TINUMI-335883 format. One line per 2 residues: number of its first residue (from 0); their letters; for each residue y, z, x of C-alpha. Coordinates in steps of 0.001 Angstrom, whole numbers, plus 500000, padded with zeros to 6 digits. Layout:
N
NUM) a) Y Z X | ...
***
This chain:
505
0) mk) 954398 423026 464058 | 951724 420453 464860
2) cs) 950371 422698 467593 | 950190 425630 465155
4) ek) 948379 423500 462594 | 945947 422338 465268
6) ds) 945256 425955 466351 | 944683 426927 462734
8) ad) 942267 424020 462232 | 940433 424908 465456
10) sk) 940170 428516 464284 | 938703 427438 460953
12) ds) 936241 425111 462694 | 935192 427890 465032
14) dl) 934671 430291 462072 | 932598 427622 460324
16) vr) 930445 427054 463410 | 929989 430823 463871
18) kk) 928898 431290 460231 | 926448 428409 460532
20) ld) 925004 430020 463638 | 924649 433313 461730
22) ws) 922114 431652 459429 | 919241 431130 461848
24) cs) 915929 429636 460742 | 914113 432966 461261
26) li) 916705 434806 459163 | 916351 432322 456305
28) va) 912543 432397 456421 | 912468 436211 456549
30) sl) 914756 436510 453519 | 912916 433870 451462
32) vg) 909396 435061 452286 | 910367 438718 451900
34) af) 912031 438141 448526 | 909299 435811 447189
36) gs) 906608 438437 447758 | 908774 441358 446617
38) sf) 911784 441023 444304 | 910380 437818 442745
40) ly) 907354 439815 441578 | 909602 442535 440153
42) gy) 911515 439994 438062 | 908325 438184 437054
44) nl) 906752 441407 435764 | 909863 442206 433720
46) sv) 909474 439049 431639 | 905781 438144 431814
48) vn) 904668 440557 429070 | 906951 439033 426438
50) ap) 905138 435737 425731 | 901567 437093 425316
52) tr) 902567 440216 423325 | 900688 439308 420125
54) yi) 897589 438192 422046 | 897506 441413 424063
56) ks) 897879 443500 420897 | 895033 441515 419325
58) fy) 892935 442197 422440 | 893681 445932 422125
60) ne) 892629 445870 418467 | 889385 443986 419176
62) sw) 888470 446310 422066 | 889138 449373 419914
64) er) 887107 448035 416986 | 884190 447149 419264
66) rh) 884112 450677 420684 | 884874 452748 417589
68) gh) 883677 450546 414735 | 887043 450379 412971
70) pi) 890439 448700 413598 | 893028 450534 415619
72) dp) 895649 452551 413735 | 899044 450739 413794
74) dt) 900791 453783 415265 | 898173 454038 418005
76) lt) 898581 450329 418760 | 902358 450743 419000
78) ll) 901867 453694 421339 | 899440 451770 423562
80) ws) 901812 448815 423739 | 904778 451079 424556
82) vt) 902745 452678 427342 | 901776 449224 428667
84) vs) 905419 448174 428917 | 907005 451442 430086
86) if) 904332 452511 432595 | 905725 449825 434898
88) ai) 908819 452036 435337 | 906689 455139 436019
90) gg) 904841 453201 438723 | 908198 452091 440119
92) lv) 909326 455698 440457 | 906091 456623 442249
94) gt) 906530 453660 444614 | 910115 454660 445361
96) lm) 909046 458193 446303 | 906386 456750 448670
98) vk) 908761 454490 450603 | 910154 457023 453062
100) li) 906731 458191 454256 | 905243 454698 454491
102) gk) 908373 453275 456085 | 908526 455965 458757
104) vl) 904942 455255 459849 | 904789 451478 459402
106) gr) 908387 450252 459607 | 910136 447867 457212
108) ky) 908069 444730 457812 | 904643 446362 457674
110) tl) 905620 448356 454580 | 906260 445020 452838
112) lv) 902943 443672 454134 | 900905 446692 453012
114) nn) 902660 446558 449649 | 900930 443235 448969
116) gf) 897699 445207 448598 | 899131 446852 445480
118) ai) 900189 443473 444042 | 896815 441812 444651
120) sa) 894774 444720 443254 | 897052 444921 440186
122) al) 896757 441165 439588 | 892963 441297 439719
124) lm) 892803 444263 437334 | 895108 442665 434765
126) ac) 893620 439167 435028 | 890061 440470 434515
128) sl) 890864 442934 431705 | 890111 440481 428865
130) qa) 886788 439392 430322 | 885813 443020 430988
132) ga) 886910 444049 427476 | 888839 447014 428911
134) fe) 892506 447267 427944 | 892805 450257 430292
136) ml) 892599 447793 433206 | 895773 446104 431992
138) iv) 897612 449424 431687 | 896472 450624 435132
140) gr) 897381 447225 436577 | 900898 447496 435149
142) fi) 901249 450938 436732 | 900095 449654 440153
144) mg) 902445 446693 439811 | 905238 449192 439178
146) vd) 904331 450956 442437 | 904625 447585 444179
148) gg) 908061 447059 442594 | 909281 450520 443570
150) ia) 908317 450000 447208 | 909637 446424 447283
152) ls) 913088 447220 445859 | 913622 449845 448560
154) al) 911915 448287 451603 | 913209 444730 451129
156) pm) 916965 445572 450908 | 916572 447880 453931
158) yl) 914860 445106 455911 | 917428 442452 454974
160) ne) 920336 444820 455641 | 919038 445648 459121
162) is) 918201 442113 460287 | 921442 440417 459187
164) pk) 924801 440145 460990 | 927528 442019 459140
166) ei) 929388 438739 458524 | 926658 437534 456116
168) rg) 925084 440863 455133 | 926231 440524 451516
170) sl) 925032 436948 451084 | 921644 437770 452589
172) gq) 921394 440899 450442 | 921985 438811 447306
174) vt) 918682 437028 448003 | 917028 440095 446430
176) ai) 918916 439571 443158 | 918471 435793 443195
178) fi) 914695 436114 443441 | 914608 438761 440703
180) ci) 916283 436195 438440 | 913964 433399 439604
182) gv) 911020 435711 438869 | 912278 436384 435333
184) fa) 912731 432626 434792 | 909255 431851 436187
186) gq) 907711 434399 433785 | 909494 432709 430872
188) vl) 908391 429209 431945 | 904739 430080 432593
190) gl) 904671 431963 429273 | 905303 428780 427291
192) pe) 902409 427747 424984 | 901939 424477 426902
194) ll) 901271 426409 430105 | 899696 429905 430186
196) gk) 901154 431470 427039 | 898027 430832 424929
198) es) 895360 433198 423622 | 892722 431800 425991
200) tw) 894889 431724 429129 | 897225 434757 428953
202) py) 895235 436729 431599 | 896118 434005 434121
204) lf) 899791 434912 433629 | 898991 438130 435466
206) gv) 896663 436459 437975 | 899579 434298 439212
208) iv) 900955 437436 440901 | 898408 436892 443692
210) vp) 900171 433736 444924 | 903533 435239 446104
212) al) 901690 438244 447553 | 899391 435997 449624
214) vq) 902313 433819 450787 | 904098 436908 452109
216) lv) 900893 438306 453573 | 900277 435233 455738
218) sl) 903914 434489 456648 | 905670 437776 457380
220) pf) 903459 438793 460370 | 905024 435956 462413
222) lp) 908512 437458 462042 | 909909 440436 463995
224) es) 910360 443972 462755 | 913855 445239 461953
226) ph) 915725 445676 465281 | 917371 448835 463912
228) yl) 913956 450375 463227 | 912667 449365 466669
230) lf) 915666 450902 468408 | 916210 454053 466329
232) ek) 912698 455121 465458 | 910487 453413 468083
234) hd) 913053 453602 470922 | 912043 450069 471896
236) qa) 915237 448549 473293 | 913515 445435 474644
238) ga) 911782 444810 471305 | 915053 445298 469416
240) kk) 916849 442829 471688 | 914107 440236 471219
242) af) 914196 440749 467429 | 917973 440242 467398
244) qt) 917593 437067 469461 | 915000 435728 467029
246) fl) 916941 436570 463868 | 920349 435509 465181
248) gk) 919059 432378 466936 | 920933 432999 470195
250) ed) 920321 434497 473619 | 923492 436593 473911
252) vs) 923107 439484 471465 | 925094 441988 473534
254) re) 927689 442559 470800 | 925035 443323 468152
256) me) 923066 445521 470557 | 926226 447453 471485
258) ev) 927067 448121 467819 | 923579 449520 467198
260) li) 923559 451471 470471 | 926847 453165 469537
262) es) 925285 454300 466271 | 922132 455281 468169
264) rv) 924086 457479 470613 | 925818 459272 467745
266) qr) 922472 459985 466047 | 920339 460444 469162
268) ni) 919132 463913 468230 | 919129 463397 464458
270) ql) 915787 463160 462643 | 915329 461242 459419
272) vs) 917322 463056 456761 | 915495 464400 453715
274) vl) 916675 463715 450172 | 917790 467337 449771
276) el) 919720 467244 453061 | 921437 464024 452027
278) lr) 922416 465485 448655 | 923859 468561 450386
280) sp) 925732 466678 453123 | 929514 466790 452478
282) sv) 930133 463801 454794 | 928329 461404 452416
284) rw) 928990 463135 449089 | 930968 460277 447538
286) qv) 928613 457648 448951 | 925730 459370 447137
288) it) 927758 459742 443918 | 928734 456063 444078
290) vv) 925115 454957 444584 | 924003 457098 441612
292) vt) 926785 455707 439383 | 926080 452124 440498
294) ma) 922324 452336 439890 | 922787 454107 436549
296) cy) 925237 451423 435385 | 922838 448740 436660
298) ql) 920163 449890 434200 | 922276 451410 431385
300) cg) 924723 448499 431060 | 922761 447058 428123
302) ln) 921196 443937 429588 | 917745 445057 428410
304) ai) 919157 445446 424901 | 920222 441798 424976
306) wf) 916594 440680 425193 | 915820 442705 422056
308) yt) 918348 440730 420006 | 918011 437272 421562
310) ns) 915278 435882 419293 | 916874 437165 416076
312) if) 920302 435777 417061 | 918790 432389 417915
314) gk) 916990 432456 414553 | 920234 433225 412694
316) ag) 921827 430226 414407 | 919262 428027 412691
318) ip) 916987 427380 415656 | 913367 426922 414443
320) pe) 911065 429784 415551 | 908769 427430 417468
322) ki) 911726 426237 419584 | 913162 429670 420369
324) py) 910989 430194 423517 | 912452 426998 424986
326) it) 916036 427978 424118 | 915371 431397 425658
328) ls) 914790 429622 428965 | 918551 429083 429058
330) tg) 919008 432823 429600 | 916740 432758 432664
332) gi) 918522 429667 433963 | 921951 431268 433524
334) et) 920719 434389 435345 | 919557 432374 438327
336) la) 922706 430217 438577 | 924998 433264 438312
338) ai) 923047 435100 441033 | 923257 432070 443336
340) fs) 927011 431831 442643 | 927373 435497 443604
342) gl) 925482 434908 446846 | 927805 432019 447724
344) vi) 931086 433871 447089 | 930276 437499 447974
346) er) 931460 437175 451588 | 934669 435508 450432
348) lg) 935534 437753 447459 | 933835 440992 448539
350) rr) 931599 443506 446750 | 934332 445432 444934
352) pl) 935884 442566 442903 | 932465 441237 441882
354) lm) 931304 444650 440668 | 934515 445460 438804
356) gg) 934797 441960 437386 | 931143 441821 436348
358) fg) 931153 445122 434484 | 934631 444471 433037
360) lm) 933570 441097 431623 | 930370 442624 430245
362) al) 932429 445241 428386 | 934655 442494 426960
364) ff) 931779 440286 425784 | 929832 443253 424370
366) gi) 932889 443997 422225 | 933092 440389 421025
368) lt) 929328 440324 420410 | 929618 443409 418194
370) it) 932226 441597 416081 | 930223 438352 415826
372) lt) 927008 440183 414890 | 928834 442174 412217
374) lq) 930377 439016 410735 | 927505 436605 411387
376) dh) 926766 436033 407666 | 930404 435213 406838
378) ap) 930565 431760 408466 | 927920 429307 409726
380) gi) 929428 428970 413217 | 929568 432678 414082
382) py) 925900 432979 415253 | 926683 430299 417860
384) ls) 929504 432501 419146 | 926923 435287 419463
386) ii) 924757 432990 421614 | 927749 432219 423851
388) ci) 928434 435957 424196 | 924807 436616 425173
390) la) 924917 433942 427893 | 928309 435242 429096
392) ii) 926997 438830 429341 | 923973 437671 431356
394) as) 926166 435568 433667 | 928622 438465 434153
396) fc) 925783 440820 435062 | 924120 438490 437566
398) sg) 927384 437477 439221 | 927808 440958 440715
400) pg) 926184 444051 439156 | 922743 442420 439311
402) gi) 922405 442538 443095 | 925250 444413 444749
404) pf) 923873 447945 444028 | 920988 447278 446448
406) il) 923396 445949 449086 | 925724 448967 448843
408) tg) 922860 451438 449260 | 922028 449849 452607
410) ef) 925665 449597 453708 | 926823 453129 452856
412) fq) 924409 455081 455049 | 923472 455410 458701
414) qs) 919938 454641 459889 | 918695 458246 459664
416) qr) 920010 458580 456089 | 918984 455194 454713
418) pa) 915367 455915 453585 | 916473 459045 451678
420) af) 919367 457098 450140 | 917002 454424 448849
422) ii) 914779 457134 447364 | 917785 458523 445451
424) ag) 918886 455037 444369 | 915370 454030 443343
426) tv) 914776 457247 441422 | 917973 456772 439411
428) nw) 917097 453097 438884 | 913593 453697 437529
430) ls) 914441 456810 435481 | 917337 454924 433872
432) nf) 915013 451984 433207 | 912514 454304 431526
434) av) 915267 456051 429519 | 916547 452736 428155
436) gl) 913044 451712 427075 | 912475 455086 425451
438) lf) 915850 455642 423747 | 917074 452162 422865
440) pf) 914909 451769 419709 | 916461 454991 418350
442) iq) 920003 453932 419323 | 919462 450554 417708
444) ks) 918038 452112 414547 | 920978 454519 414231
446) ld) 923848 452184 415143 | 922390 448721 414455
448) ty) 924697 446082 415974 | 927271 448747 416899
450) cf) 924848 449890 419630 | 926524 447348 421905
452) lv) 929720 449426 421833 | 927794 452142 423699
454) fa) 926970 449656 426442 | 930546 448327 426458
456) ai) 931777 451882 427092 | 929282 452337 429978
458) cl) 930334 449026 431576 | 934025 449860 431218
460) ag) 933517 453328 432711 | 931663 451754 435640
462) av) 934452 449224 436273 | 937108 451979 436210
464) yf) 935052 454150 438607 | 934688 451301 441114
466) yf) 938412 450567 440914 | 939345 454108 441946
468) vl) 936461 455066 444262 | 934697 452074 445825
470) pe) 936112 450770 449146 | 935446 447182 450187
472) tk) 932445 447043 452559 | 932553 443321 453338
474) nr) 932225 442559 457053 | 932429 446225 458075
476) th) 930128 448295 460258 | 928491 451465 458969
478) ae) 930942 453507 461050 | 933925 451772 459443
480) is) 932494 452286 455949 | 932000 456010 456697
482) qa) 935615 456150 457837 | 936731 454592 454519
484) fa) 934997 457398 452595 | 936095 460202 454974
486) kr) 939351 461058 453192 | 937664 461357 449799
488) nk) 934821 463425 451293 | 937451 465615 453040
490) th) 935391 465499 456228 | 935534 463636 459515
492) pp) 932864 460953 459964 | 930689 461018 463100
494) dn) 932696 460336 466223 | 932072 456671 466903
496) td) 935144 456225 469081 | 933533 454157 471759
498) pg) 935315 451494 473799 | 932814 448954 472535
500) tp) 933380 449705 468857 | 934702 446534 467226
502) ep) 937966 446692 465299 | 937782 446494 461480
504) r) 938391 443002 460150
***
């Protein structure tokens, strides 16, 4: 018995040492620098327009009056503001459609580096718009920043997926979601009146974008390209081996090289798959459907609607209007903590439970929120229950649904299919984002607080779908994940039966 206990302890110690070795310095730096200059900026641009809204509208009115000699019509101002907010999603769609072409020519790392050009040019346009007296510069800057976001949210998950060992692929992939949340929180903090959220300083809110872009621009060149890209598309076996050694922090990378070489032999004569070919391929039909459902639920789950109600709910709870921006910081803080929690437990719990649990809890709390909003005038404590529901919905989203969709898109597909898969995922993501921005005001006007029941139904449907369709992808190779989908697709996956193929864990 003592011997058995000792063996078990030794096994646990060896697993702990192996996992520590998985997190090499280069891997950590690549994930942090890549996310800071990419997904951080996406999150930052989601929240940064909220604080200076009235100052930007005033700037639009003054510019219009200076040019035309009369104040802007309220409907025209509303239209211009709607375009300013929603054009970010249009830019994101354009960026997503550009990724495959840019990535094929430049690779993952250099796509991220070139993308900083979009961020810097957008920051300069938006920061100088007030001084130039041209509101069009702000709108164009938002569009270019959307292009940056579209490229970043495809190239970064691909890069992180391809440089990480499968044992920590989920945790490393969650860095994307964590930095989105940190970006949202940073936008809220810098938008406070004591910092940059004033009439005289709001353009600097957009100028801050230059900092993460420059950090990535000067840091990422010292890190290797994705070893998968080097091996599959550049046929550089020596370069791929060196990249693995750098990212894994060890000399012996024979196991990792063999896994990639097996996949390479299977796809030796396969060119990069087009979007149309991927959509038509029966061997990945349910992978594509699952990515579409996941990305649609990611945007249509109602989190954006929460921001619409937050200020009014805080006001109903008796919080003074001047203190609401500071209380709102709690939402950004909860987002970040929940995303970090997800990153810590994803390799222990797996993708499937976090997705199902996240969407299931969101459906539950949306239902409770509908009740508390309907009854909020009946008792003084009910608005506080609404605040708790809001924080619970945000935490539920960020604990799984907020980052896992990007991880799954990288895990489901082989190297030749991955760029097309990210185009499909990104297109659904940005079109859903645009649809929510366009349709939510009408849904809210028609259903009032009952609009949250729509989102509860979407979250519940997503959780049920994942229960029946989604296999667990934790710690599995791409070949093993394809095998898990093979029965549902009613096809045989590519023949990866090689003596060196590792057994599923």
